[in-house]
DOKE-296103 format. One record per residue (C-alpha): residue number from 1; y, z, x. Coordinates in Angstrom, 1 decimal, always signed. Last residue first. Layout:
<NUM,<Y,Z,X>> ...
This chain:
<406,<+75.2,-42.7,-0.1>> <405,<+75.3,-42.6,+3.6>> <404,<+78.3,-41.1,+5.3>> <403,<+79.4,-41.9,+8.8>> <402,<+80.5,-38.8,+10.8>> <401,<+78.2,-39.5,+13.7>> <400,<+78.1,-37.6,+17.0>> <399,<+79.6,-34.4,+15.6>> <398,<+76.4,-32.5,+16.5>> <397,<+75.8,-31.6,+12.9>> <396,<+76.3,-35.2,+11.8>> <395,<+73.9,-36.5,+14.4>> <394,<+71.2,-34.1,+13.4>> <393,<+71.8,-35.1,+9.8>> <392,<+71.0,-38.7,+10.7>> <391,<+67.8,-37.6,+12.3>> <390,<+66.8,-35.6,+9.3>> <389,<+67.3,-38.7,+7.2>> <388,<+65.0,-40.6,+9.5>> <387,<+62.4,-37.9,+9.1>> <386,<+62.6,-37.9,+5.4>> <385,<+62.8,-41.6,+4.6>> <384,<+59.2,-42.4,+4.1>> <383,<+58.2,-39.0,+2.4>> <382,<+61.3,-39.1,+0.2>> <381,<+60.9,-42.8,-0.8>> <380,<+60.4,-42.4,-4.7>> <379,<+64.0,-41.0,-5.0>> <378,<+65.7,-40.0,-1.9>> <377,<+68.7,-38.4,-3.6>> <376,<+69.7,-35.5,-1.4>> <375,<+70.7,-34.5,+2.1>> <374,<+74.2,-33.1,+1.7>> <373,<+76.3,-31.1,+4.1>> <372,<+78.4,-28.0,+3.5>> <371,<+80.4,-26.0,+6.1>> <370,<+83.8,-27.8,+5.8>> <369,<+83.7,-28.1,+2.1>> <368,<+85.0,-31.5,+1.1>> <367,<+81.4,-32.8,+1.7>> <366,<+79.7,-34.0,+4.8>> <365,<+77.0,-36.8,+4.4>> <364,<+73.4,-37.8,+3.7>> <363,<+73.4,-39.1,+0.1>> <362,<+70.2,-41.2,-0.5>> <361,<+70.3,-44.8,-1.1>> <360,<+68.4,-45.9,-4.3>> <359,<+71.6,-47.4,-5.7>> <358,<+71.6,-45.3,-8.9>> <357,<+70.6,-42.1,-6.9>> <356,<+67.2,-40.7,-7.3>> <355,<+65.6,-37.3,-7.4>> <354,<+62.0,-38.0,-8.1>> <353,<+60.6,-35.7,-10.9>> <352,<+56.9,-34.9,-10.7>> <351,<+53.6,-35.6,-12.5>> <350,<+50.1,-34.7,-11.4>> <349,<+46.5,-35.5,-12.5>> <348,<+43.6,-34.3,-10.5>> <347,<+40.6,-36.6,-10.9>> <346,<+37.0,-36.2,-11.7>> <345,<+35.6,-38.9,-14.0>> <344,<+32.5,-39.5,-12.0>> <343,<+34.3,-41.4,-9.4>> <342,<+37.7,-42.6,-10.6>> <341,<+37.8,-45.5,-8.0>> <340,<+34.4,-46.9,-9.4>> <339,<+36.1,-50.0,-10.8>> <338,<+39.4,-50.8,-8.8>> <337,<+41.7,-52.9,-11.0>> <336,<+40.1,-52.3,-14.6>> <335,<+39.3,-48.6,-13.9>> <334,<+42.8,-48.1,-12.3>> <333,<+44.5,-49.5,-15.3>> <332,<+42.5,-47.4,-17.8>> <331,<+43.3,-44.3,-15.7>> <330,<+46.9,-45.1,-15.6>> <329,<+47.2,-45.7,-19.4>> <328,<+45.3,-42.5,-20.1>> <327,<+47.7,-40.6,-17.8>> <326,<+50.7,-42.1,-19.7>> <325,<+49.1,-41.0,-23.0>> <324,<+48.4,-37.5,-21.7>> <323,<+52.1,-37.1,-20.6>> <322,<+51.9,-35.1,-17.3>> <321,<+53.9,-31.8,-17.4>> <320,<+57.1,-32.3,-15.4>> <319,<+59.5,-32.2,-18.3>> <318,<+63.0,-33.6,-17.3>> <317,<+62.7,-36.7,-19.4>> <316,<+65.0,-39.7,-19.8>> <315,<+63.4,-42.3,-17.4>> <314,<+59.6,-42.4,-17.0>> <313,<+58.6,-44.4,-14.0>> <312,<+54.9,-45.2,-13.4>> <311,<+52.5,-45.1,-10.6>> <310,<+50.4,-43.1,-8.0>> <309,<+46.9,-43.5,-7.1>> <308,<+45.7,-41.0,-4.2>> <307,<+42.0,-41.7,-3.1>> <306,<+40.1,-38.9,-1.5>> <305,<+37.7,-38.9,+1.5>> <304,<+40.5,-38.6,+4.1>> <303,<+43.6,-39.8,+2.3>> <302,<+43.1,-43.4,+1.0>> <301,<+46.3,-44.8,-0.5>> <300,<+46.6,-46.8,-3.7>> <299,<+50.0,-47.7,-5.3>> <298,<+50.6,-48.9,-8.8>> <297,<+53.7,-50.9,-9.8>> <296,<+51.7,-52.9,-12.3>> <295,<+52.9,-56.4,-11.0>> <294,<+53.0,-55.1,-7.5>> <293,<+49.6,-53.6,-7.1>> <292,<+50.3,-51.8,-3.9>> <291,<+47.6,-51.1,-1.3>> <290,<+47.3,-48.9,+1.7>> <289,<+44.3,-50.3,+3.7>> <288,<+41.0,-48.4,+4.0>> <287,<+40.2,-48.6,+0.3>> <286,<+37.6,-46.1,-1.1>> <285,<+35.0,-47.8,-3.2>> <284,<+31.9,-47.7,-0.8>> <283,<+30.7,-44.4,-2.2>> <282,<+32.2,-43.6,-5.7>> <281,<+35.6,-42.4,-5.5>> <280,<+37.0,-38.9,-4.8>> <279,<+40.1,-38.8,-6.9>> <278,<+43.8,-37.9,-6.9>> <277,<+45.8,-39.1,-9.8>> <276,<+49.5,-39.7,-9.7>> <275,<+52.5,-39.8,-12.0>> <274,<+56.2,-40.4,-11.6>> <273,<+59.2,-39.0,-13.5>> <272,<+62.5,-40.5,-12.3>> <271,<+64.9,-37.5,-12.2>> <270,<+68.6,-38.4,-12.0>> <269,<+71.1,-37.7,-9.2>> <268,<+74.7,-38.8,-9.0>> <267,<+76.0,-35.4,-7.7>> <266,<+79.0,-34.1,-9.6>> <265,<+80.2,-31.7,-7.0>> <264,<+82.9,-29.2,-8.4>> <263,<+81.6,-26.3,-6.2>> <262,<+80.0,-24.5,-9.2>> <261,<+78.3,-27.9,-10.1>> <260,<+76.5,-28.3,-6.6>> <259,<+73.6,-26.0,-7.2>> <258,<+73.0,-27.5,-10.7>> <257,<+72.8,-31.1,-9.2>> <256,<+70.9,-29.9,-6.1>> <255,<+67.9,-28.9,-8.3>> <254,<+66.9,-32.6,-8.4>> <253,<+66.0,-32.4,-4.8>> <252,<+66.9,-29.2,-3.0>> <251,<+68.3,-30.5,+0.2>> <250,<+71.7,-28.9,+0.4>> <249,<+72.6,-28.2,+4.1>> <248,<+74.6,-25.1,+4.8>> <247,<+76.4,-24.4,+8.1>> <246,<+77.7,-21.3,+9.9>> <245,<+75.7,-18.8,+7.9>> <244,<+76.1,-15.4,+6.1>> <243,<+74.3,-14.8,+2.9>> <242,<+75.8,-12.9,+0.0>> <241,<+73.3,-11.4,-2.5>> <240,<+72.8,-12.8,-5.9>> <239,<+69.2,-13.8,-5.4>> <238,<+70.2,-15.6,-2.2>> <237,<+73.9,-16.2,-1.9>> <236,<+75.8,-18.9,+0.0>> <235,<+79.7,-19.3,+0.3>> <234,<+81.6,-22.6,+0.4>> <233,<+84.3,-23.4,+2.9>> <232,<+87.8,-24.9,+2.6>> <231,<+89.5,-21.7,+4.0>> <230,<+88.1,-19.3,+1.5>> <229,<+85.0,-19.7,-0.7>> <228,<+83.8,-21.9,-3.5>> <227,<+80.3,-20.9,-4.8>> <226,<+76.8,-21.8,-3.9>> <225,<+73.6,-20.1,-5.1>> <224,<+70.2,-19.8,-3.6>> <223,<+67.2,-18.4,-5.6>> <222,<+64.7,-16.6,-3.4>> <221,<+61.9,-17.1,-0.7>> <220,<+63.3,-16.9,+2.8>> <219,<+61.6,-18.8,+5.6>> <218,<+62.8,-18.0,+9.2>> <217,<+63.3,-20.1,+12.2>> <216,<+64.8,-19.5,+15.7>> <215,<+61.8,-18.1,+17.3>> <214,<+59.8,-21.3,+16.6>> <213,<+56.1,-20.8,+15.9>> <212,<+56.7,-20.6,+12.2>> <211,<+58.3,-23.9,+12.3>> <210,<+55.2,-25.6,+13.4>> <209,<+53.2,-24.0,+10.6>> <208,<+55.9,-25.0,+8.1>> <207,<+55.8,-28.6,+9.4>> <206,<+52.1,-28.8,+9.0>> <205,<+52.3,-27.4,+5.5>> <204,<+54.9,-30.0,+4.6>> <203,<+52.7,-32.7,+6.1>> <202,<+49.8,-31.4,+4.0>> <201,<+52.0,-31.8,+1.0>> <200,<+53.0,-35.4,+2.0>> <199,<+49.3,-36.4,+2.6>> <198,<+49.6,-39.4,+4.9>> <197,<+49.6,-43.3,+5.1>> <196,<+51.1,-45.7,+7.5>> <195,<+52.8,-49.1,+7.8>> <194,<+52.1,-51.0,+11.0>> <193,<+49.9,-53.9,+9.7>> <192,<+52.4,-55.1,+7.2>> <191,<+50.7,-57.4,+4.7>> <190,<+52.0,-59.4,+1.9>> <189,<+49.9,-60.8,-0.9>> <188,<+48.8,-63.8,-2.9>> <187,<+48.7,-65.3,-6.3>> <186,<+45.9,-63.0,-7.4>> <185,<+43.9,-63.2,-10.5>> <184,<+40.6,-64.7,-9.2>> <183,<+40.9,-62.2,-6.2>> <182,<+41.0,-59.0,-8.3>> <181,<+37.3,-58.2,-8.0>> <180,<+37.5,-58.3,-4.2>> <179,<+39.9,-55.3,-4.3>> <178,<+37.7,-53.0,-2.1>> <177,<+37.5,-55.9,+0.5>> <176,<+40.9,-55.1,+1.9>> <175,<+42.0,-57.4,+4.7>> <174,<+39.4,-60.1,+3.9>> <173,<+40.3,-59.7,+0.1>> <172,<+44.0,-60.4,+1.0>> <171,<+42.9,-63.4,+3.1>> <170,<+41.1,-65.0,+0.1>> <169,<+44.1,-64.4,-2.1>> <168,<+46.3,-66.1,+0.4>> <167,<+48.3,-63.9,+2.8>> <166,<+52.0,-63.7,+3.8>> <165,<+52.9,-61.8,+6.9>> <164,<+54.8,-58.7,+8.1>> <163,<+55.2,-57.3,+11.5>> <162,<+55.2,-60.4,+13.7>> <161,<+56.5,-62.5,+10.9>> <160,<+59.8,-60.6,+10.9>> <159,<+62.2,-61.8,+8.3>> <158,<+59.9,-62.1,+5.3>> <157,<+62.0,-62.6,+2.1>> <156,<+60.5,-66.1,+1.4>> <155,<+57.1,-64.4,+1.0>> <154,<+58.5,-62.2,-1.8>> <153,<+60.0,-65.1,-3.7>> <152,<+56.7,-67.0,-3.4>> <151,<+54.8,-63.9,-4.6>> <150,<+57.2,-63.5,-7.6>> <149,<+56.8,-67.1,-8.5>> <148,<+52.9,-66.9,-8.2>> <147,<+52.4,-63.8,-10.4>> <146,<+49.5,-61.6,-9.6>> <145,<+50.9,-60.2,-6.3>> <144,<+49.1,-57.7,-4.0>> <143,<+51.1,-55.7,-1.5>> <142,<+48.9,-54.7,+1.5>> <141,<+49.9,-51.9,+3.9>> <140,<+48.8,-51.2,+7.3>> <139,<+46.0,-48.8,+8.2>> <138,<+48.1,-46.4,+10.3>> <137,<+46.6,-43.1,+9.5>> <136,<+47.9,-39.5,+8.9>> <135,<+45.7,-37.1,+7.2>> <134,<+48.2,-34.1,+7.3>> <133,<+46.5,-32.1,+10.1>> <132,<+48.9,-33.0,+12.9>> <131,<+52.2,-32.0,+14.7>> <130,<+51.1,-31.6,+18.3>> <129,<+54.0,-33.0,+20.4>> <128,<+52.4,-36.5,+20.2>> <127,<+52.7,-36.2,+16.4>> <126,<+56.4,-35.3,+16.7>> <125,<+57.2,-38.2,+18.8>> <124,<+55.2,-40.5,+16.5>> <123,<+57.3,-39.1,+13.7>> <122,<+60.4,-40.0,+15.5>> <121,<+59.5,-43.8,+15.6>> <120,<+58.6,-43.8,+12.0>> <119,<+61.9,-42.0,+11.2>> <118,<+64.0,-44.6,+12.9>> <117,<+62.2,-47.3,+11.1>> <116,<+62.8,-45.7,+7.8>> <115,<+66.4,-44.8,+8.1>> <114,<+67.3,-48.4,+9.4>> <113,<+65.2,-49.9,+6.5>> <112,<+67.1,-47.8,+4.0>> <111,<+70.5,-48.9,+5.3>> <110,<+69.4,-52.5,+5.3>> <109,<+68.0,-52.3,+1.8>> <108,<+71.4,-50.9,+0.7>> <107,<+73.2,-54.0,+2.0>> <106,<+70.6,-56.3,+0.6>> <105,<+70.6,-54.8,-2.8>> <104,<+74.5,-54.7,-3.0>> <103,<+74.5,-58.5,-2.2>> <102,<+71.6,-59.3,-4.6>> <101,<+73.0,-57.7,-7.7>> <100,<+71.8,-54.7,-9.7>> <99,<+74.1,-52.1,-8.5>> <98,<+76.3,-52.2,-11.4>> <97,<+73.2,-51.7,-13.6>> <96,<+72.3,-48.5,-11.7>> <95,<+75.9,-47.2,-12.0>> <94,<+75.7,-47.7,-15.8>> <93,<+72.3,-46.0,-15.9>> <92,<+73.5,-43.0,-14.0>> <91,<+76.6,-42.7,-16.1>> <90,<+74.4,-42.9,-19.3>> <89,<+72.0,-40.3,-18.0>> <88,<+74.9,-37.8,-17.1>> <87,<+76.5,-38.3,-20.5>> <86,<+73.3,-37.1,-22.1>> <85,<+72.7,-37.9,-25.8>> <84,<+69.3,-39.3,-24.7>> <83,<+67.7,-42.6,-24.2>> <82,<+64.1,-42.5,-23.5>> <81,<+63.0,-45.3,-21.1>> <80,<+59.5,-46.0,-20.0>> <79,<+58.5,-48.1,-16.9>> <78,<+55.0,-49.1,-15.9>> <77,<+54.6,-50.6,-19.4>> <76,<+51.6,-49.4,-21.6>> <75,<+52.9,-51.6,-24.4>> <74,<+55.6,-54.0,-23.4>> <73,<+59.1,-54.0,-24.8>> <72,<+60.3,-51.7,-22.0>> <71,<+58.7,-53.8,-19.3>> <70,<+60.3,-57.0,-20.6>> <69,<+63.7,-55.1,-20.7>> <68,<+63.1,-54.0,-17.2>> <67,<+62.5,-57.6,-15.9>> <66,<+65.9,-58.7,-17.3>> <65,<+67.7,-55.7,-15.8>> <64,<+65.8,-56.2,-12.5>> <63,<+66.9,-59.7,-12.1>> <62,<+69.3,-59.0,-9.2>> <61,<+68.4,-55.7,-7.6>> <60,<+68.4,-51.9,-8.2>> <59,<+64.9,-50.7,-7.3>> <58,<+66.0,-50.4,-3.7>> <57,<+64.3,-52.3,-0.9>> <56,<+62.2,-49.8,+1.2>> <55,<+59.0,-51.8,+1.8>> <54,<+59.0,-52.0,+5.6>> <53,<+58.6,-48.3,+6.3>> <52,<+56.0,-47.7,+3.5>> <51,<+54.7,-44.4,+4.5>> <50,<+52.4,-44.2,+1.5>> <49,<+50.9,-40.8,+0.2>> <48,<+51.8,-41.8,-3.4>> <47,<+53.2,-38.3,-4.3>> <46,<+51.1,-35.2,-4.8>> <45,<+53.2,-32.3,-3.8>> <44,<+56.5,-33.6,-2.4>> <43,<+58.3,-34.1,-5.7>> <42,<+57.7,-30.3,-6.5>> <41,<+55.5,-27.8,-4.7>> <40,<+56.3,-28.6,-1.1>> <39,<+56.8,-25.0,+0.0>> <38,<+55.4,-22.0,-1.8>> <37,<+56.3,-19.4,-4.4>> <36,<+59.2,-21.5,-5.4>> <35,<+62.9,-20.8,-4.7>> <34,<+62.9,-22.1,-1.1>> <33,<+65.5,-21.0,+1.4>> <32,<+65.1,-22.2,+4.9>> <31,<+66.9,-20.3,+7.6>> <30,<+67.4,-22.2,+10.9>> <29,<+68.9,-21.0,+14.3>> <28,<+69.9,-24.2,+16.2>> <27,<+68.2,-25.2,+19.4>> <26,<+67.9,-28.8,+18.9>> <25,<+64.2,-28.4,+17.9>> <24,<+65.4,-26.0,+15.2>> <23,<+67.4,-29.0,+13.9>> <22,<+64.7,-31.5,+13.6>> <21,<+62.2,-29.0,+12.1>> <20,<+64.7,-27.7,+9.5>> <19,<+65.6,-31.3,+8.5>> <18,<+62.0,-32.2,+8.2>> <17,<+61.4,-29.2,+6.0>> <16,<+64.4,-29.7,+3.7>> <15,<+63.4,-33.3,+3.0>> <14,<+59.7,-32.6,+2.7>> <13,<+60.3,-29.8,+0.1>> <12,<+61.5,-26.4,+0.9>> <11,<+65.1,-26.6,-0.4>> <10,<+68.4,-25.0,+0.7>> <9,<+68.9,-25.3,+4.5>> <8,<+70.9,-22.5,+6.1>> <7,<+72.2,-23.3,+9.5>> <6,<+73.2,-20.7,+12.2>> <5,<+74.7,-22.9,+15.0>> <4,<+74.1,-23.6,+18.7>> <3,<+76.7,-26.0,+20.2>> <2,<+78.7,-28.9,+18.8>> <1,<+80.4,-29.7,+15.6>> 
C-alpha cells in the first residue's frame, strides 16, 4: 500500500494516538475514533510512568510458573489470580504457560527490545520537533533486588555493559539516596542510565494538541463498530452510521476483543489489572531516578513534584474500581520501603486493565480483511512500546514491511 490514504484508527489511548501522529506526519488523512469523553482515560491514564526501554522481557519465562505459585500462596502477593468459568481466561492461561520457557522468552524479548529502542530514538525526533509538556526526563532506571540468587541471574543477563551495569547495595544508594533505608536488605541492583520517565496521560494530551494542528486529522467521539463487508474488506460504523475509509487500525486496548468478534477475530487479549498511587511526597523524599523494587514488583517514578507508584497484577477481574484491600497493601508496602513517600496521606489511587497477550508481544499485523490492521496487546508496556509500534504500522501501511508481530 503506497500513497496518501484515509485511515481510521479506533482507540484514543497512547497506542492509537502515537499511530495517528506517526501516520499523519506521513501525509495520510487520519480520523481517530474514541468512545470516551476524553482521550487517554483507560490504561494510559495513570500507569507507572516509566519508559523502560531496556527492561522489556515478557512476564512469561522459565521458572515463572513456580514463582507465581509462591506469590499466589503468599498474603499480600503482587499477583492475585481469580479463576473463573471463562473459556477465554483458561485459553489465555494455557497459552501463557506454554510460553514460559527460556527460548520463547528470549525470542520475544528480542522483538520487544527492537520495538522499544526504535521508539526511543523516534521519540527524541518528536521532542526535537516540539512535542513537550509531558514531564519527560532521562534519569535512568535502577532495579533493586533483595534476593541474591535473583540478582546474580539478572547480572549475568547483561549484554551491553555500556548501557546497563550491576551495582552493589552501596552503589545503589549512591545512585538513588532516597532508598538508603533499604540498603541492609539489598543484594544489588541493575542501572540503565538511558531509560526515561514521563506522564503517559500528559503525553496523550501533547499528542492530541500536536494532532489538532495537522490539517489531515480529526477526532470523532462515538462508539465504533466493525462488520464484514464485500470483497474481503470490513466496514466501519460510528454510533451505527456507516463511515467511509481506506484503512482501519484497531487500537482499542481490551475493547478490541469485542470489536473483533463480529469479524470472526478471536484476539488473545486478557486484562491484567494494575494499580497506582500518585502522591506529593514530603520534602527530600522524591526519588530522582526511576526505580523498580523487583521482589515486590513495584515501580517508582518522579513526575514533576509528584511520585507515581505502580504495582500488582490481578488476573480474573474486569472491574476497574480499585480494590480497597489491594490499595491498603500497596500503601503499607510503600510506607515500609520509602517512608514519607505518601506525604500527609494524600494520594490519588487508580486501577486499570492492561490488555496483554499470553506471550507479552503485541499484535501489530494485517488481518484477513484487506483494509484492517491490528495494533493491540501491549500489556504493561504500552507507553514504552507505543512509538515503536507506530513505526512498525507505518512500514506496513507503506507496504515496506509485511512481517507480522504477535
